[in-house]
N, C-alpha and C positions, 0 to 999 in steps of 0.2 A: 504494500500500500504506500503510495507517495502523497505527500501533502506539499503543495507549492514547490515541487522539484526536489524534495528530500524525503527519504524514507526513515530518517532518524527523528524521534521525538526528543525534545530537550527535557532535562530535569532542571528547570530554571530556579534562579534565586527568587525569593519572595521577601516582602517586608510588610510590617504592620506596626502601627503606633496607636495608642489609645490615651486619651486624656479626659478626665471627668471628675465629678465630685459626688459624694454620698451625703444624704440627709437622713439622719436617724429620727424617725417620726416618734411622736409621743406614744404610739402603740408599741408595746414591748415586742421586740422581734421583727419589726417591719422597718426596712430602710428603702429609700428611693435613690436611684442613680440617674444622672444625666451627664452625657459626655459626647465626645466625638471620636471618630475612628478614621484612620488613613491607612490604606493597604493597597498592595499591588504586586505586579510582576514586571521587572525591568526587561527591556528589549535585549540587553546584553548582560552576561554574567560578570560578576566581579572576579570570580575564580572559575577557571575552566572555559571550554569553548561555548560560543554563542550561536553556532550555525544550526542547531536542531530546531524543529518546529515548536513554536509556542505562540500564545496569544497575549502579548504584553499589554499592560494598561494599569490604571489605578482608579480607585474609588474613594470618595470622601463621604462619610455617613454621619448622621446624628444618631446617638445611641441612648435611648431611654431604657431604664431597667428597674427591677424590683428585687429585693432580697428578703426572704423569710428565714428567720433563724430561731432555733430553740435549743438551748444547752449546747451540745456538741454537733448539731446538724444545721447546715445552712443550704438553702435552695436559692439559686441566683438565676434570674431570667432577664436577658437583654435582647432587644430587637433593633439592630442597626438598620436604619433607613437611608438608602443612598440618596444623596442630594446632588452629587456631581460624579460623572464617570467619564473617563477618557481612554479610548483604545489607541495607544501609541503605535508608531510604525515598528514592525518587527525587524529582526536582522535581515530576513529574506526580502521584506518590503523595501528596505534601504538598498539592498544589493540590486534588486530588479529596477528600482528607480534610477540607480546609477548606470546600469547597463543599457536600459532602453531610453532613458531621458523622460519617460512618462511616470508621473507620480503614482505610486502604488500604496495602498493602505488597506489592510485586511479587515475582517469583521471581528466582532467580539461578542461575548455573552456575559452580561453582568446581572446579578440578582437585584431586584428592587428592594428586597429585605431578606434578612437571615434571622432565624430563631436560634439563639444560643441559650442552653440550659446547663447549669453546673450544679452538681450535688457535692457538698463537702462535708466530710465527717472528721472531727478532730479526736484523735485517740489520746488517751492519757487523762481524761477527766477535765472538768472545768477549772480546776485549780492550776493547771499547767499554763503559764503565760510566757515562758522563755525569758529573754533579756528584758522585756518591758517591766517585769516584776521588780528587777533591780533598779531600773532607771526611774520609774514612777512609783513611789511607795503606795499611793492610793489606788494603784491599778487593780488589785484584787477586789477592792470595794466597788470599783466602777463596773467590772465585768460580772460580778456575782450579786447583782441587785435583785435577782429573782427571789 
């Protein structure tokens, strides 16, 4: 099978960055999250070859979320909603443009939204706080308000 003149699929680099804030609601165990997400696949790899087939591009999303927690268990649900998407020229697109003089730009497939769910269980009981216990003396009182 060949794609755009190559039978090799690339194992491309990927990147992702998130920035946001949590709000601990007055309801015990309920937190709200609001943030942003920037992620993508570059046209060329930082390490290794770039000639394999890939669909490079990036997306910028707003990301609301909710966290429900009780003792050692936390459920986290976020839904990044894409607000900007850009399918950039791939390595093959650039090569064909250079060879033919005709601008080439492939297609892309971006999700409008993604549903992310995380389940976290903390082993060791609710008294285990790690380094924060030593740094903030009142920490045990803050986390053990139940």
